[in-house]
C-alpha positions in Angstrom: 30.0 29.5 0.0 33.2 28.2 1.8 31.7 28.9 5.0 28.5 27.0 4.5 30.6 24.2 3.3 32.4 24.2 6.5 29.4 24.4 8.4 28.1 21.6 6.8 31.1 19.4 7.3 29.7 17.9 10.5 27.0 16.4 8.6 29.3 15.1 5.7 29.0 11.4 6.5 25.2 11.8 5.6 23.5 12.4 2.3 23.2 16.3 1.8 25.9 17.3 4.3 28.3 19.4 1.9 25.6 19.0 -0.8 23.5 21.3 1.2 25.3 24.2 0.6 25.0 24.1 -3.3 21.4 22.4 -3.1 19.5 25.4 -3.9 21.9 26.6 -6.6 21.7 23.2 -8.5 17.8 23.1 -8.5 17.4 26.9 -8.9 15.1 26.2 -11.8 12.8 23.7 -10.1 9.3 25.0 -9.9 8.7 24.5 -6.4 5.6 26.6 -6.3 3.8 24.5 -9.2 4.8 21.4 -7.2 3.2 22.8 -4.0 0.1 23.6 -6.0 0.2 20.0 -7.2 0.2 18.9 -3.7 -2.5 21.4 -2.8 -4.8 19.8 -5.5 -4.4 16.3 -4.1 -5.3 17.5 -0.4 -8.1 19.1 -1.7 -9.3 16.1 -3.7 -8.3 13.5 -0.8 -8.2 15.4 2.2 -10.9 16.3 5.2 -10.0 20.0 5.8 -9.8 23.3 3.9 -6.1 24.6 3.5 -6.5 27.1 6.4 -7.4 24.0 9.0 -5.0 21.6 7.3 -1.9 20.9 9.3 1.0 19.4 7.1 4.3 17.9 8.1 6.8 18.0 5.5 9.1 14.8 6.0 12.6 15.2 4.7 11.9 18.6 3.9 15.4 19.7 2.8 16.1 23.3 2.3 12.2 24.0 3.0 11.1 25.4 -0.3 8.2 23.0 -0.6 7.3 24.0 3.1 7.4 27.5 2.7 5.3 27.4 -0.6 2.8 25.4 1.1 2.7 27.9 4.1 2.0 30.7 1.3 -1.0 28.7 0.0 -2.4 28.9 3.4 -1.6 25.6 5.0 -0.1 25.3 8.5 3.4 23.5 8.0 6.0 21.9 10.1 9.0 20.2 8.6 11.7 17.6 9.5 15.0 16.4 8.1 18.0 14.4 9.0 20.4 17.0 7.9 21.1 19.7 10.1 22.8 21.6 7.2 19.6 21.6 5.3 17.6 22.5 8.2 19.9 25.7 9.1 19.0 26.7 5.4 15.3 25.9 5.8 14.8 28.1 9.0 16.6 31.1 7.4 14.1 30.7 4.2 11.2 30.4 6.4 12.3 33.6 8.5 13.0 35.6 5.4 9.6 34.6 4.0 8.0 35.5 7.4 6.6 32.0 7.4 5.8 30.4 10.8 7.2 26.9 10.2 8.8 24.7 12.8 11.6 22.5 11.5 12.9 19.2 13.5 15.8 17.1 13.3 14.2 14.0 12.4 14.4 10.9 10.2 11.8 8.9 8.7 12.4 6.3 11.4 12.1 8.7 14.2 9.6 11.2 12.9 6.7 9.6 14.9 8.2 11.2 18.0 7.5 14.6 17.0 4.6 14.7 19.4 2.2 16.5 17.0 -0.7 14.9 14.9 -1.2 16.2 11.2 -4.0 16.1 8.5 -1.4 15.3 5.8 2.3 13.7 5.8 4.1 14.8 2.7 7.5 13.5 1.4 8.8 15.1 -1.9 11.3 14.6 -4.5 11.9 10.9 -4.3 13.1 11.3 -0.5 11.6 8.0 0.5 14.0 6.2 -1.6 16.6 6.8 0.6 15.0 3.9 2.8 16.9 1.4 1.1 15.3 -2.0 2.4 11.9 -3.3 3.7 12.9 -2.9 7.4 13.6 0.7 7.0 10.6 1.4 5.0 8.2 -0.5 7.3 9.5 1.5 10.2 9.2 4.7 8.5 5.5 3.9 7.5 4.8 3.0 11.2 6.2 6.3 12.1 4.0 8.1 9.5 1.0 6.4 10.8 1.8 7.9 14.4 1.7 11.4 12.8 -1.6 11.2 11.2 -4.9 12.0 12.5 -7.8 9.9 11.7 -8.4 9.9 8.0 -5.2 11.9 7.5 -3.4 11.1 4.2 0.3 10.5 3.3 1.4 11.9 0.0 4.8 10.8 -1.5 6.7 10.4 -4.6 9.2 7.8 -5.4 11.2 6.4 -8.6 9.4 3.9 -10.7 11.5 1.0 -11.3 10.4 0.5 -15.1 11.8 3.9 -16.0 14.8 3.6 -13.9 16.3 0.3 -15.0 15.6 1.4 -18.5 16.4 5.1 -18.9 19.1 5.6 -16.2 22.4 7.4 -17.4 25.5 6.0 -16.2 26.9 9.5 -15.9 25.5 13.0 -16.0 26.8 16.4 -15.6 24.8 19.5 -14.3 25.9 22.8 -14.0 24.7 26.1 -12.4 25.8 29.6 -11.7 24.4 32.5 -9.6 25.2 35.2 -7.0 29.0 34.9 -7.8 29.4 30.9 -7.6 29.4 28.4 -10.3 29.0 24.6 -9.4 29.5 21.4 -11.4 27.8 18.2 -10.4 29.1 14.9 -12.1 26.8 12.0 -11.1 27.9 8.4 -11.6 25.2 5.9 -11.4 25.3 2.2 -10.9 21.8 -0.1 -11.0 21.2 -3.2 -8.7 17.9 -4.3 -10.0 17.6 -7.3 -7.9 17.9 -5.0 -4.8 15.9 -2.1 -6.6 18.9 0.2 -5.9 20.6 3.0 -7.6 24.0 3.9 -6.2 25.1 7.5 -7.3 28.4 9.0 -6.6 27.9 13.1 -6.7 31.3 14.9 -7.5 31.2 18.4 -7.1 33.3 21.4 -7.9 32.4 24.9 -6.5 34.0 28.1 -8.1 33.8 31.6 -7.0 34.1 34.6 -9.1 37.3 35.5 -7.2 39.0 32.4 -8.4 38.7 30.2 -5.4 37.5 26.8 -5.5 36.5 23.8 -3.5 35.5 20.2 -4.1 33.8 17.3 -2.4 31.8 14.2 -3.0 28.9 12.2 -1.6 27.6 8.6 -2.3 23.7 8.3 -2.2 21.9 5.0 -2.2 18.2 5.4 -3.6 15.7 2.7 -3.8 13.3 2.5 -6.8 9.9 0.9 -6.6 7.5 -1.1 -8.8 4.0 0.4 -8.3 1.8 -2.9 -7.7 4.5 -4.3 -5.4 4.9 -0.8 -3.6 1.0 -0.8 -3.1 0.9 -4.2 -1.6 3.7 -3.0 0.7 1.4 0.0 1.7 -1.8 -2.4 2.3 0.5 -4.5 4.4 1.5 -1.5 6.7 -2.3 -0.6 7.0 -2.8 2.0 4.4 -5.5 2.3 1.4 -4.1 3.4 -1.8 -6.4 6.4 -2.8 -4.3 7.4 -5.9 -1.3 6.6 -7.8 -0.2 8.8 -10.5 3.0 10.3 -12.3 4.4 13.4 -10.5 2.2 16.6 -11.4 0.1 14.5 -13.7 -2.8 13.5 -11.4 -5.3 12.6 -13.9 -3.2 9.9 -15.5 -2.0 6.3 -14.4 1.5 5.5 -13.8 3.3 4.1 -17.0 6.5 2.7 -17.6 7.8 6.0 -19.1 7.0 7.9 -15.8 10.4 8.1 -13.5 8.6 9.8 -10.7 5.3 8.3 -9.4 3.0 9.9 -6.8 0.9 7.9 -4.3 -1.7 9.3 -1.9 -2.7 6.8 0.8 -4.8 6.8 4.1 -4.8 4.5 7.1 -7.1 1.7 6.9 -10.0 2.5 9.4 
């Protein structure tokens, strides 16, 4: 674990630098396979190709767990992320799974330069929220447009402002342990409703069974959105909203209790 943290140190000024080394441990119970099936169902409903012919780019792919699960479902997948530490883990995961996935060191604001075109652009786990203002979001949407083939779709989820403003916890503690390591993460959150921004300070303590320990912290700023306003932003950027729903609940409309909301959009013809 210490070695992984040392390798990640060069990324520590960015979100998910040191965090990358414990990310999969923190989220070891997250059902990535079910989330990949949810995405596959949306692609089947709104996409134009069968899985074997569908090319997906997973933006802000993190440690590659969604990308690998989608490859297992028969999709052709590539991934990109701004964190080299996360990409190192993603590449090893794909190699261990014998999944032919290319991973690229690109941000949302530069992903349009990948050079390939895709049927689906995908962004999971609220990652689009790391674009904290309208200028960054507009640039990212322009780059996504460059990635999509005609009638390609963009699938993403973001935090719903109604739920965040009402239900956020000023402090939370999460603990996880496996493979000789235990991690404690203390999250301290402040909300700026006028800027639609959650500022989260993560403080980590990592302990090994041999008695050694390390600690680090990261500051993350995540933008939340209100569904109608975001839909208008998407329309202004040249996208048609095909569906918006709670995460993993495609038959329901977004309500004020739904923290994560999923959008499926297509470029206007």
